MIDRENLUM-628419 format. One record per residue (C-alpha): residue in three letters; x, y, z. Coordinates in pm, whole numbers, padded with zeros to 5 digits, always signed. Layout:
<atoms>
alaXYZ/...
</atoms>
This chain:
<atoms>
met+11542-07557+10084/thr+11525-07199+09962/ser+11466-07067+10313/val+11758-07274+10449/trp+12002-07137+10190/ala+11876-06783+10245/leu+11915-06815+10621/ala+12264-06963+10580/ala+12358-06670+10356/leu+12229-06428+10621/trp+12437-06589+10895/leu+12753-06603+10685/gly+12695-06241+10584/leu+12680-06145+10952/ala+12997-06349+11011/leu+13172-06161+10729/ile+13069-05827+10878/ala+13199-05942+11217/ser+13534-06043+11064/leu+13570-05703+10898/leu+13491-05529+11226/ser+13750-05741+11408/ile+14013-05637+11151/trp+13922-05268+11155/phe+13904-05241+11535/arg+14172-05505+11604/val+13961-05707+11846/ser+13891-06078+11878/thr+13667-06218+11604/ala+13464-06401+11868/leu+13395-06071+12044/ser+13282-05899+11724/glu+13057-06196+11635/ile+12882-06176+11974/val+12826-05802+11930/val+12702-05846+11572/gly+12460-06117+11688/thr+12323-05889+11960/ile+12275-05593+11725/ala+12137-05809+11441/gln+11871-05962+11664/leu+11777-05618+11796/ile+11744-05461+11450/ile+11597-05758+11262/gly+11361-05835+11550/ala+11235-05477+11561/val+11195-05436+11183/ile+11083-05781+11065/gly+11034-06019+11356/gln+11220-06217+11623/ala+11199-06548+11430/val+11370-06424+11112/leu+11723-06486+11241/gly+11635-06853+11294/thr+11829-06910+11616/asp+11601-07202+11707/glu+11643-07385+11374/ser+11777-07736+11440/trp+12061-07707+11189/val+12170-07373+11337/lys+12179-07532+11682/phe+12377-07826+11539/leu+12645-07609+11375/ser+12658-07391+11686/gly+12713-07696+11905/ile+12989-07832+11682/gly+13157-07491+11691/ala+13165-07489+12071/ile+13302-07845+12088/val+13581-07803+11831/leu+13678-07460+11963/thr+13707-07605+12313/phe+13922-07890+12178/leu+14155-07643+12003/ala+14191-07442+12324/gly+14302-07753+12510/ala+14540-07854+12230/glu+14725-07520+12259/leu+14876-07624+12593/asp+15256-07653+12576/pro+15342-07960+12790/val+15712-07871+12813/val+15649-07521+12948/phe+15378-07646+13179/arg+15619-07900+13333/leu+15879-07629+13390/lys+15636-07365+13521/trp+15368-07586+13671/lys+15386-07442+14023/glu+15347-07081+13910/ala+15091-07164+13641/ala+14885-07379+13877/ala+14891-07119+14159/val+14797-06827+13931/gly+14538-07033+13743/leu+14369-07164+14057/ala+14356-06820+14217/ser+14221-06676+13893/phe+13940-06933+13897/leu+13857-06962+14267/phe+13832-06597+14377/pro+13587-06471+14109/phe+13396-06802+14122/leu+13321-06761+14492/gly+13296-06381+14482/cys+13048-06361+14193/thr+12844-06651+14331/ala+12812-06467+14664/ala+12732-06137+14489/ala+12455-06297+14284/tyr+12301-06473+14584/tyr+12336-06212+14861/leu+12332-05882+14670/leu+12109-05957+14369/gly+11883-06212+14537/trp+11930-06480+14272/glu+11837-06841+14349/pro+12123-07078+14444/met+12164-07255+14106/pro+12163-06933+13897/ser+12413-06788+14148/trp+12648-07085+14103/leu+12612-07053+13725/ala+12704-06684+13751/gly+13014-06778+13950/val+13117-07032+13686/ala+13064-06787+13398/met+13260-06511+13572/ser+13552-06734+13676/thr+13694-06771+13325/thr+13997-06621+13155/ser+13985-06567+12779/val+14257-06771+12610/ala+14169-06601+12281/val+14221-06250+12421/val+14537-06337+12613/tyr+14680-06524+12314/ala+14611-06221+12092/val+14806-05997+12331/met+15091-06249+12349/leu+15114-06257+11970/glu+15087-05879+11935/phe+15390-05807+12152/gly+15585-06128+12096/phe+15536-06255+12451/asn+15425-06592+12313/arg+15791-06666+12239/thr+15903-06590+12596/asp+15883-06802+12912/tyr+15667-06531+13065/gly+15406-06550+12790/lys+15402-06929+12788/ser+15355-06946+13165/val+15063-06698+13145/leu+14900-06909+12875/ala+14950-07220+13088/ala+14779-07041+13379/cys+14487-06959+13148/phe+14440-07329+13080/val+14435-07407+13453/thr+14168-07142+13506/asp+13949-07262+13222/leu+13993-07625+13326/gly+13855-07528+13666/thr+13561-07359+13494/val+13482-07661+13276/val+13511-07906+13567/ala+13294-07686+13792/leu+13031-07660+13519/gly+13019-08037+13490/leu+13026-08117+13861/ile+12773-07860+13983/phe+12509-07896+13715/ala+12536-08266+13629/pro+12368-08498+13884/phe+12595-08786+13990/thr+12419-09105+13882/phe+12511-09440+13733/lys+12535-09261+13397/thr+12792-09024+13546/leu+13000-09318+13668/val+12992-09477+13321/phe+13096-09146+13166/leu+13389-09107+13407/val+13513-09464+13355/val+13487-09452+12975/gly+13639-09104+12972/ala+13937-09216+13182/val+14003-09505+12941/val+13972-09278+12636/phe+14202-09012+12783/leu+14465-09276+12861/val+14446-09452+12524/leu+14425-09151+12291/pro+14781-09013+12348/trp+14920-09359+12262/leu+14684-09445+11976/thr+14657-09112+11793/pro+15019-09058+11677/arg+15052-09421+11568/phe+14722-09414+11378/phe+14813-09087+11207/lys+15159-09217+11115/leu+15009-09521+10942/tyr+14713-09361+10766/gly+14755-08983+10787/asn+14870-08715+10541/arg+14616-08814+10274/pro+14364-08604+10078/ser+14079-08780+10263/glu+14163-08578+10580/leu+14155-08890+10796/glu+14299-08699+11094/thr+14008-08457+11105/lys+13752-08737+11079/phe+13922-08931+11358/leu+13929-08631+11592/leu+13568-08538+11517/leu+13466-08900+11584/cys+13632-08884+11927/leu+13478-08544+12006/phe+13127-08636+11892/gly+13140-08976+12061/met+13251-08837+12397/gly+13012-08545+12354/ala+12721-08785+12306/leu+12828-08980+12614/ala+12856-08658+12816/asn+12505-08547+12716/trp+12371-08894+12795/ala+12523-08855+13142/asp+12356-08512+13180/ser+12690-08331+13151/glu+12819-08088+12885/ala+12996-08189+12563/val+13264-07922+12601/leu+13406-08096+12910/pro+13547-08406+12731/ala+13641-08190+12431/tyr+13867-07974+12646/leu+14025-08275+12814/ile+14082-08452+12480/gly+14257-08139+12355/met+14480-08131+12662/val+14585-08498+12643/leu+14661-08459+12270/ala+14848-08127+12307/gly+15182-08303+12286/thr+15092-08478+11957/val+14807-08312+11766/gly+14891-07972+11918/lys+15237-07984+11756/asp+15102-08069+11411/his+15070-07710+11290/ala+14931-07805+10949/leu+14650-08011+11105/ile+14572-07741+11361/arg+14556-07482+11084/arg+14310-07697+10886/leu+14095-07743+11195/arg+14105-07368+11259/thr+13992-07304+10902/leu+13693-07534+10951/thr+13617-07398+11297/phe+13659-07023+11253/gly+13549-07017+10890/leu+13216-07200+10935/leu+13135-07326+11283/thr+13214-07067+11551/pro+13030-06782+11372/phe+12709-06977+11428/tyr+12797-07029+11794/phe+12901-06674+11883/ile+12639-06494+11671/arg+12371-06718+11821/ala+12506-06652+12170/gly+12501-06277+12107/ser+12146-06289+11971/phe+12015-06394+12312/val+12146-06077+12478/ser+11858-05839+12544/ile+11976-05477+12522/pro+11642-05339+12650/ala+11674-05566+12957/leu+12027-05435+13022/val+11919-05074+12985/ala+11623-05130+13217/ala+11829-05309+13483/pro+12205-05240+13456/ala+12281-05315+13822/ala+12366-05683+13770/phe+12600-05607+13480/leu+12791-05337+13670/leu+12808-05545+13988/phe+12940-05856+13814/leu+13201-05655+13624/ala+13328-05488+13941/val+13328-05808+14147/lys+13495-06016+13875/ile+13783-05773+13816/gly+13815-05698+14188/ala+13824-06069+14277/lys+14081-06141+14006/ile+14305-05864+14144/ala+14259-05988+14502/gly+14343-06344+14402/val+14602-06325+14124/tyr+14814-06021+14218/pro+14937-06159+14555/val+15022-06493+14390/thr+15232-06326+14120/lys+15413-06126+14390/leu+15474-06452+14577/phe+15671-06569+14273/ala+15877-06245+14282/ala+15714-06069+13987/pro+15784-05691+13967/asp+15487-05464+14033/lys+15414-05374+13671/glu+15454-05733+13550/ala+15234-05861+13832/met+14955-05615+13751/tyr+14983-05686+13380/thr+14940-06058+13443/thr+14649-05992+13677/leu+14462-05779+13424/leu+14515-06031+13146/met+14380-06306+13372/ser+14074-06082+13432/thr+13960-06113+13072/gly+13679-06345+12972/leu+13505-06449+12654/thr+13470-06801+12516/phe+13413-07017+12823/gly+13213-06746+12997/thr+12978-06737+12700/ile+12964-07118+12682/ser+12874-07136+13053/ala+12606-06867+13026/leu+12450-07024+12715/phe+12454-07362+12891/gly+12258-07207+13179/leu+12006-07043+12946/ser+11949-07351+12729/his+11902-07573+13037/gly+11660-07334+13208/ile+11899-07254+13494/ile+11897-06877+13430/ser+11649-06642+13264/gln+11717-06440+12951/ala+11757-06125+13161/gln+12017-06299+13378/tyr+12186-06436+13066/ser+12202-06087+12915/ser+12373-05951+13228/leu+12629-06233+13232/val+12719-06215+12862/ala+12738-05836+12868/thr+12981-05866+13161/val+13183-06128+12972/ile+13211-05896+12670/ala+13312-05597+12884/ser+13573-05804+13067/ala+13729-05900+12734/val+13789-05535+12648/ile+13835-05318+12959/pro+14117-05506+13143/thr+14309-05554+12816/val+14298-05184+12732/ile+14410-05084+13083/ala+14688-05346+13088/asn+14840-05242+12755/ala+14804-04870+12825/phe+14952-04855+13176/tyr+15120-05181+13278/leu+15293-05324+12971/pro+15617-05490+13100/arg+15850-05361+12831/his+16151-05521+12997/leu+16006-05861+12898/leu+15962-05772+12532/pro+16186-05977+12300/ser+16476-05765+12175/ser+16348-05785+11818/glu+16001-05666+11921/ala+15998-05294+11863/ala+15643-05302+11728/pro+15342-05531+11724/ile+15354-05833+11493/glu+15195-05770+11157/asn+15046-06007+10905/ser+15306-06035+10628/asp+15033-06070+10368/arg+14844-05764+10490/pro+15079-05500+10631/gly+14928-05298+10911/val+14693-05579+11023/leu+14774-05752+11351/val+14759-06129+11353/ala+14456-06248+11554/pro+14465-06576+11748/asp+14235-06747+11502/gln+14455-06635+11212/ala+14787-06746+11358/glu+14982-07043+11232/
</atoms>
């Protein structure tokens, strides 16, 4: 057990370093964990050996998998049903355009320009089609847009985009068999029953030190995740849908969500994002940067071509339309999940994975910087928002999405 505890200490030490970097540079913790994982594997692999980081240890894979599942559930639970009902046309149009254009554009670029095989090309399209809820949510919190109809409609559009990504990942790479039919039927029943059962069950037995709510939700997530894997699908698909159907109940229980965030961001997601970053090969990127640069250009270009006209269709001013477009161009969590899915299932090579994840990381940073520097719609800022929101316990530190109430 000594080696297990030592390895756990190493991973949590890397997670602590990543958290400090996210605070100092005011970036998403997930982004800093991916970067730390990439650098750690490069340095540790060069000095000691590739196996020291232990990315293939079964317990590391287990914690990493749980992190992806619970994080995906939390993303779905953030959906505001009231706002989505009011803004569903705009959110659906922007979200679908944000998914479809880069999905088709990057798939075509991978197949026709880079010469990738069909399945890796489709995987590239899926990974590049995402919008980072974490990054967009951070921007919304920073400027107070999360309390405006504009900010809520943008967040709703993000969920539409990522739902398209998750569904495409499941449909393209999961063969339709009898197992798939069983998964769909059981899933439909679960998604219909959970919104009725969950609030009643929590009302009868919740609010106890035993944390019954957390155990119940994890049971649902693990059970549907097992069924999804049995059906040759991906566990994050039912997790996202469970989060969405429970957004009106669990999503409004801020105390429960905060406890789940503590578990997820404090222990689980560092293993997922650091492990994902450790598979990025910097030497491979340096040797062949063409794929990275092409995907970055095509993704952002396709997002602009798809999202900007839709925002103008709904009468958005030029600056507001471009700001929305650039925010929808970001990517992080689901892009990484899709790329890691492709690598772990042998769909893409490590060199292809490195290009995709490097593009995902760059797309989380570059569009955000440009949007806030040149296209910030100040006329939409709440009247009380003269400056970014600060953490009341730590003045000068912006509240990150995984630190918010």
